[in-house]
C-alpha positions as CSV (number, residue, x, y, z in Angstrom):
1,M,-44.7,56.7,-66.3
2,S,-42.1,56.1,-64.1
3,F,-42.0,54.8,-60.7
4,W,-40.7,58.1,-59.4
5,T,-43.4,60.1,-60.4
6,E,-45.8,57.9,-59.7
7,A,-47.9,58.9,-56.5
8,S,-49.6,55.3,-56.2
9,I,-47.1,53.4,-56.7
10,E,-45.0,52.1,-53.2
11,P,-41.7,50.4,-53.1
12,K,-40.9,47.3,-50.5
13,R,-39.6,49.4,-47.5
14,N,-37.2,47.0,-45.0
15,F,-38.8,48.0,-42.2
16,R,-42.2,46.2,-43.0
17,F,-41.7,42.5,-41.5
18,Q,-42.8,40.4,-39.4
19,V,-40.6,36.9,-38.2
20,Q,-42.9,33.5,-37.2
21,I,-41.2,30.5,-35.6
22,T,-43.0,27.9,-35.1
23,G,-42.2,25.9,-32.0
24,F,-40.3,29.1,-30.2
25,G,-41.8,29.8,-27.2
26,S,-45.6,30.7,-26.6
27,D,-45.5,33.1,-29.0
28,S,-44.3,32.0,-32.0
29,V,-44.5,36.0,-33.3
30,V,-40.7,37.1,-32.6
31,W,-40.9,41.1,-32.1
32,W,-37.4,41.5,-31.2
33,A,-35.9,40.0,-34.5
34,K,-34.1,42.7,-36.0
35,N,-32.9,41.5,-39.1
36,F,-33.8,38.5,-41.2
37,K,-32.0,37.9,-44.8
38,T,-34.1,36.6,-47.2
39,P,-33.8,33.3,-48.8
40,S,-31.9,33.4,-51.7
41,Y,-29.8,30.8,-54.3
42,D,-27.6,29.7,-56.7
43,V,-28.2,27.4,-59.8
44,S,-25.1,25.5,-60.5
45,E,-24.3,25.0,-64.5
46,A,-22.9,22.4,-66.7
47,T,-20.5,23.1,-69.3
48,H,-20.5,21.3,-72.7
49,D,-17.2,21.6,-75.0
50,F,-17.6,21.6,-79.0
51,M,-15.3,22.4,-81.4
52,D,-14.2,26.0,-80.4
53,N,-17.4,27.1,-78.8
54,K,-18.6,26.4,-74.6
55,Y,-22.5,26.2,-73.8
56,Y,-23.8,26.4,-70.8
57,F,-26.7,23.8,-69.0
58,P,-28.8,25.0,-65.9
59,G,-27.9,22.1,-63.8
60,R,-28.7,22.3,-59.6
61,L,-30.9,25.2,-57.6
62,T,-28.6,25.5,-53.9
63,W,-31.0,27.3,-51.4
64,A,-28.2,29.7,-49.0
65,D,-28.1,29.6,-45.5
66,C,-30.9,32.2,-43.7
67,T,-29.7,34.5,-41.4
68,M,-31.7,36.5,-38.7
69,T,-30.0,38.7,-35.7
70,L,-32.4,38.6,-32.5
71,V,-32.7,41.2,-29.9
72,D,-31.6,39.1,-26.6
73,P,-34.8,40.5,-24.2
74,V,-35.0,39.3,-20.5
75,T,-38.8,38.3,-21.3
76,P,-39.4,36.1,-23.4
77,N,-35.5,35.0,-23.1
78,A,-34.0,34.5,-26.5
79,A,-31.0,33.0,-25.5
80,Q,-32.4,30.4,-23.2
81,L,-35.4,29.8,-26.4
82,T,-32.9,29.8,-28.4
83,N,-30.9,26.6,-26.8
84,Q,-33.9,25.0,-26.5
85,L,-34.5,24.1,-30.1
86,I,-30.8,22.8,-30.3
87,V,-32.2,20.8,-26.8
88,N,-35.4,19.9,-28.9
89,A,-33.1,18.7,-31.3
90,G,-31.2,15.9,-29.3
91,Y,-27.9,17.8,-28.3
92,K,-27.6,17.0,-24.6
93,I,-25.2,18.0,-22.3
94,K,-22.6,15.1,-21.1
95,S,-22.5,13.6,-18.4
96,Q,-20.3,11.0,-16.7
97,T,-23.8,8.9,-15.9
98,D,-24.4,9.6,-19.5
99,L,-21.1,7.8,-20.9
100,T,-21.2,4.8,-18.1
101,A,-25.5,4.2,-18.7
102,G,-24.8,4.3,-22.5
103,T,-27.9,6.4,-22.6
104,L,-25.8,9.0,-25.1
105,S,-27.8,10.5,-27.5
106,T,-27.3,12.3,-31.1
107,M,-28.9,15.7,-33.1
108,S,-31.3,14.2,-35.3
109,K,-33.1,16.2,-38.1
110,N,-36.3,14.1,-37.4
111,N,-35.8,16.5,-33.8
112,A,-35.0,19.1,-35.1
113,V,-37.9,19.8,-37.0
114,N,-40.6,18.0,-35.7
115,K,-39.7,18.0,-31.6
116,P,-42.0,20.2,-30.7
117,I,-43.4,21.2,-33.8
118,L,-40.9,23.3,-36.0
119,N,-42.2,23.0,-39.9
120,S,-41.4,26.6,-41.0
121,V,-39.6,29.7,-39.9
122,I,-42.0,31.9,-41.6
123,T,-41.0,35.9,-42.7
124,T,-44.0,38.4,-43.5
125,I,-43.7,41.3,-45.4
126,F,-46.4,44.2,-45.3
127,N,-47.4,47.2,-46.9
128,A,-48.0,50.4,-44.9
129,D,-51.3,49.7,-43.8
130,G,-49.8,46.4,-42.5
131,N,-51.5,43.7,-45.6
132,M,-48.7,40.9,-46.4
133,I,-47.4,41.3,-50.2
134,E,-45.0,38.7,-49.4
135,E,-44.8,35.7,-47.5
136,W,-41.4,33.6,-47.5
137,T,-41.1,30.2,-45.4
138,L,-38.1,28.0,-45.0
139,Q,-39.0,24.4,-45.1
140,N,-38.1,22.0,-42.7
141,P,-35.2,24.3,-41.3
142,F,-32.9,23.5,-38.2
143,L,-30.5,25.6,-36.8
144,K,-27.4,25.7,-38.7
145,G,-25.4,28.2,-36.1
146,V,-25.8,30.3,-33.6
147,T,-23.5,33.4,-32.1
148,Y,-23.9,35.9,-29.2
149,S,-22.9,39.1,-29.2
150,D,-19.9,40.1,-26.7
151,L,-20.2,41.1,-23.5
152,S,-18.3,44.7,-22.7
153,Y,-18.3,47.2,-20.5
154,D,-17.9,49.9,-22.8
155,N,-20.8,49.4,-24.8
156,D,-23.9,49.9,-24.2
157,E,-25.9,48.2,-27.6
158,L,-28.8,45.8,-26.7
159,R,-27.4,42.0,-26.3
160,T,-28.3,40.9,-30.0
161,I,-28.2,37.0,-31.5
162,D,-27.2,35.9,-34.4
163,L,-28.5,32.6,-35.9
164,T,-28.0,31.0,-39.3
165,W,-31.0,28.9,-40.8
166,R,-30.5,25.8,-43.0
167,Y,-33.7,24.4,-44.8
168,D,-34.6,21.9,-47.4
169,W,-36.3,24.9,-50.0
170,A,-38.0,28.1,-49.5
171,E,-41.5,28.9,-50.3
172,C,-42.8,33.0,-51.7
173,A,-46.5,33.8,-51.5
174,H,-47.5,36.6,-52.9
175,G,-50.6,38.7,-51.7
176,D,-51.6,42.0,-53.5
177,G,-51.9,44.2,-50.5
178,N,-54.9,43.9,-49.1
179,A,-55.7,41.3,-46.0
180,T,-55.3,37.1,-47.0
181,Q,-55.1,36.4,-50.7
182,F,-52.4,34.9,-52.5
183,T,-50.8,33.9,-55.4
184,S,-47.9,31.5,-56.4
């Protein structure tokens, strides 16, 4: 039977998701996440020419950046939490005192993913009953870009923050729609 005539089969829905960011305030569930681009990847290719033929071989897999849009609530202050991730990664606003005292520091991957513990960004996709059916985990993520929405007197939309995440790899767990059963 085809999908469209089978009432018991349901497609995954884009609006049934939740984002968790460890180290992003006291509650890691980011209820103000507006959208999230799930991980994607490309596989490079190597070619080999032999006589008048061309042969292709798979190369390296490269994970693409993930993007996320957050609404910026007053409490918790998403802009403040976002800026704190950069500070935790080692970014420091330079002052004249730092320059003369020689206490300059820079960002590092170790700080970005471990201080406070930012081991992963997890996006969970649910079914209509609220059970996990798919879960993406970004491993060793760090913020690559942050863009705050423009302020304007002729716009009454919610203020947003666009985040670009870089990570080493992603893992995808699949559930069967019941409580917490995972398959790889």
